[in-house]
N, C-alpha and C positions, 0 to 999 in steps of 0.2 A: 507506326506514326512514331515518331521520336519525342521528345521532350528537353530544353537545353537546362540545365541545371548546375549549377555554379560550377562542378566538377566535371562537365562536360553532356554530349548527349547520352541521354536513357531511352531506352524502350521500355516501356510499358509491358507487365504479362498483360492477356485478355482477357484471359477469366483466371475470377476468385478459384480459393481453395476451397471444397469444402464441408465443413463442420457441422454437424447434424446436436441438433440438442437433446439433450438427453437427460437421466436424472444425476442426480449425485455420486460422485467415486463412496466405492466402496470402502475401498484399500487405504485410500487418505480424505482426512478433512482438509479441504482445499476451500478458501479466502480469499477475494480479490480485492483491495485496497480502494473502492472505488473512489473518482474525483468529480467535484462538481462541474454541474454546469452556470457560466454567469448568465445573466441579462441585459447583453448585450447593448439594449435601449435605455437602460437608466441611466440617468445626468449623475454618475457617482464620480466618484475622485480615486488615487491609490492610495488615501487614508481615509476614506470612508469606508462605510457597514457596509458588508458583501451584499453585492445585487445579485440574488438565485433565479435562473429558472426553474421552478420546481418540477414543473414538468417534465421539463425534458431529462432533471435530474433523476425525478425515479425512475420513467420508461428507462435508463442507458441503465440501472437495477434492476428493472425486468429481465432484462435483456442477458446480464450478470445471472439471474438463478433459473432463467430458464436452460441456460444449458447446464445446469445443477452447481455450480460456483456457490459455495457464502460469498454474504458483504461482508468488508469490515470496515465501520460506518466512521464517519467523522475523525480519520485519519491523519497522518498528514499527506496525504494521495487528495487529497478531501481540502487541502491548503488549512490545514490545522496552523493556528499559528502563523501564514505567508497569504495571510487575506479575511481567512474566518475566523470572526473570533468567537468567546465562548455563546454570547446569543443566538450569534448564524448557528453555528454545531448545536446549540441543545434542540436549535426547528429542525435541521435535518436528519436528529437521531431520532424525535419524534414521530416527522415524517417517515423516514424509511423505515423505521419500528412498525409502523401502522401500515405501509405497506406488505412490508412479510407476511407480516400476521395474514393479512387479506390474499397473498399468494401462495403460501407455503414456504417460502424464502428463510432460510437460514441468516440469521446477523449478528453480528458483534462490534459492540458500540467504545469508543475510547471516551475513555476519565481522563481530566488532568486536572489542572492547577491554571487553567489559561484567564481565571476571569479574574486574576491575580495579574493588572496591569499597569497599578501607577506608580511613579517615580521612586517609592522608597523601596528598597527590597523589602521582600515579601517576610514574616517569620513564620518557623515548625506550624507554631497553632494555627495561624493562614492558612499556610499551606494545607494543612488537616481539612480545615473545615471546608474548603474550596475543594479537594476532591471529596469529600464525602458527599457535596452538594450536589455533583456529577455521578455518584455513584448513585445515588439516590434517584436520579432522574433518567439514569439508563437501567435502573433497576424496575423502575417504575413499566417501561416501557417495554418489560417484557424481554430484552433485549440479554442479547450475555455479556457480561465489560469483562474490556481491556482496560489493564491499567498503564500506563501511558508514561514512557519517563515525561518529568516535569522540570519545566526552566524553572520554573519557582523552585523549586524543589533542592534543584543543581546550586541554584545561587545561595538556597541558607544554609544546606547541610553544611557540618561542619567537619562533617567523619563519618563511616558507617554505619555508626550507631543510632544516627539519626533518621539513616536510611531506612534500617532495618524498623529502627521505633512506626514512622511512619505505614510502612508496610505491612506492619504486623497487626497494626490497630484495624487497616483496610481491611483486610483478609478475614479478621474475627469477626468483621462487623457484615461480610456482605454474603447475601444469601444463598449463595449458590459458588461453583470455585468459576472464577477469572482467569483469564490469561493474561499472563506479566508480559510488560514490552523491553526489551532493552535496545534503544536505538542511540547508535554511535555518531559521533560529533562531527563526522562525514557528509549525515543526515542533516542536524543541525546541530552547529561550532556551540551552541550555546549548554549543551549535552557534554562535555567535556569535563572529565574527572567524575564520571556518575558512576552511584553505589558507593564513590566515596575517595576513590582514588585515579590519578592516570595512567595505573600500572594494572593493565591488561588481567594479569593471571590475579594479581588484590581483590579489584572489583568481581571479579568472577569468582570467585571465593564469599564475597557476599553476599551476592545473585544468588547464588546457589545452599546459601545460610537461611535466605529468606524462604526458599522454594520445600527446602526441608524439613522448616520449623511447621509449615501449611501447607503439606501436601495434598491434604482432603478440598483444602479454599484453593489452588493452582490446578486447572485445566490442561494448562499446558503453560509453554514461554516463549516468546515471540522474538529470535536473536535476530538484527538488523547492525552488522558488523565488518560486512563484506570480507571473511575470516573462515574459509570452510571446514579449516582443522579446527580453530577454536571450536565452533559451529560443532563437529563433528565429537570434538573432546567434551565438550561440554553434557550432550546428548544422552553421553554414555553412563553421568556420575548424574542424571535427573532418578527421581523418586519411581520405583513402580507407579506405571499408570499417569504420572506426569508427560504429554506432550512438545515435543521441540517444535514449534513452526519457523520453515527458516524464512527469513525475511533478509536473503542474502539473494539479492537480482543479478549478482556474477555467476554466480554457483549452483544454482536452483537446479537443476537435473541429477547430478549429480545425487544431492543433497536430498531429492525424495528418493528419490530409487531407491538409496541408502545402498548401507555395508553389506560383503558376499554374507552367506551363513559364517562364513569359517574365522569373519573377522567381528562376527556376535552380531548381524543382520542387524544394527541400529537403520532407523532412517529418518528421516524430517517428516513432516506436513508442512502444511505452506500457506504466510499469509504476505500477500506480495503486491507489492504496487503493478509491477509489471504483467502482471494477470488481469489486469485493467483491458491494454487493448489486446493481449495476447489470451484471453477469455474462454472466447468457442476452441480456440487449440488448445488451450491448458485443458480445460477437459475433459476435450477428449482425449489426448494421450494420458491423462492420470484413470483413464478407465483399460488403458490397457491394459495398466498394472494392474488394477482389478480382476483378468485374464491371466496373470503369469507375464505377460508379456512385455517383460523387462529393454528388451531389445528394438521392441514396434515401439516404446516410450520413447527414449533415448533420441529413433531416429526421426523421428515427429519434435520431439522441444530440442533437443542440441543445436537444431539448425539455429533458433529464435536467442541466443546466448550473444552473439555479433548485434542484434538492433539491442536488447538487451543493456548493458556493456555503454550502448552507444549512448544511450538517452539517461543513461545514469552515471553517465561522464560526468569530470569534476569542473564545475563544484557542483556536485549530486544533488543537492538540494534543491536544485530545479530542473530535476526530472519530470513534474510537471509539467511543462513546455510542454516538450514531448507526447507524455499521455495526453494529453486534453486535443494537440495538432492532428495525432493519428485520430481520436475520436470524430475529431469534425473531416477529416478526409473519409474516410468508413462512413458519413451517414451518420453520427448517432445524435450529432447538431448541425445546426445550421449554419453557425459562425463560429472564428476562432477569437475568440473572446475568454480573456479571463476574469475570475476578481481580483484586484489588486493590480490588474493593469500590467501578470506576469507573463504577457502571450510573448512580451519584448525578450523575457530572460535567457533566450537560445537566438542564436544568428543564424541569418538563411542559411548559411552553408549547412549549419548541425541541421534544420530542418527539412535541406534537401536528402541527405544524407538516410533520415529517418524515414521518409517518405521512399528511397530505393530499396533501402532494408525490410521496409511492410510490406513494400508491393510483393520484393521478390518471395515471399512466404505467404501471399497470397491473403491476408489481413483485411483486404479490400472487397466488401461483399461487391461493387459495384467499380469497379477498375476505372472505367471511363468517367465515372462520377469523381474520385479521385483525382486523376489527370488534371479534371481541368479545374478544380480546387487549387490543386500545387500550380499551372497555372496562373491563376489568377490574383496568388499571391504571387510570385514573379514578377509580374505584372507590376502591382502595387513597389515591389523594390524595383523596378527599372529593367527587369531582364527579359532582352529581347528573346523571342523565339521563331 
């Protein structure tokens, strides 16, 4: 049976691919940045505080943990700063950390300064206070902190020295090693010039100086610049024992696979938004690396890049819409509604192409359910079958 999409007729696959739950990979540390599930029955507007379906949100995290993935919580994939405010993020962190303790899942949570939402630009002391409040909450839950790039700090900082000072203070007071997060402006335009310069070479030097001054407090760095060569160059300069977590949703297979031994044998671990929809497939692929079978790893993961590049096409910050759309089609939630009304941020042709690519990969546990839901969306848009 065919389905009429905006781009023409498409014949869905009859059977899903089979991905077996399993333990965490041993050769790489892998986090999926997980989305939140909105409560579609809440009476809210785009300007309201987020109404979250906590049961469905936590069930999705259990799904990721069952496949051996860690969960990166309250990050941009969870619409942090794009519908989810600090109060909502704090509740998400508390609930998810408690669920992680109960199920034995690995969790790391975002620490930022997004409670600073007043009309006046924040000053550096206020940014520090905000960061410290969030760091204390995450540490209280037992989760690993991820020091996120901050819009407030980007606005308040006058140069590299302000970044060095803020991060030095935060790292000195952290009780355990953290993950440092560098999110590029393609994900959030307000982060343009982070680390004190729009020159990425200069910014990289400041970033590496933060790490070099506190290597015992940095578990790893997450790089989300969609620039594979810059990530490779940067990870070769990290102090021994400091991991590189790729956040590059365009080049992740080669970055996770790593260099040939002759080139140094460096590789990236992973902290990726695209591993939300790819979770079971990604975990199975990385477990192939555990056995030393890099060829099988690439054969399974390389075909997913077309879908990922589609989801993250400009404006990249709206990739969350495609992620939640695929979760609906896959049966992880019973609606396609997002906090802040962000389900409207991508066009019907974009969503239809995401459906085609995901179906081709076998990502839908029940292809007939995905087809039925896709047809219901098409009907809302007036596309006859």
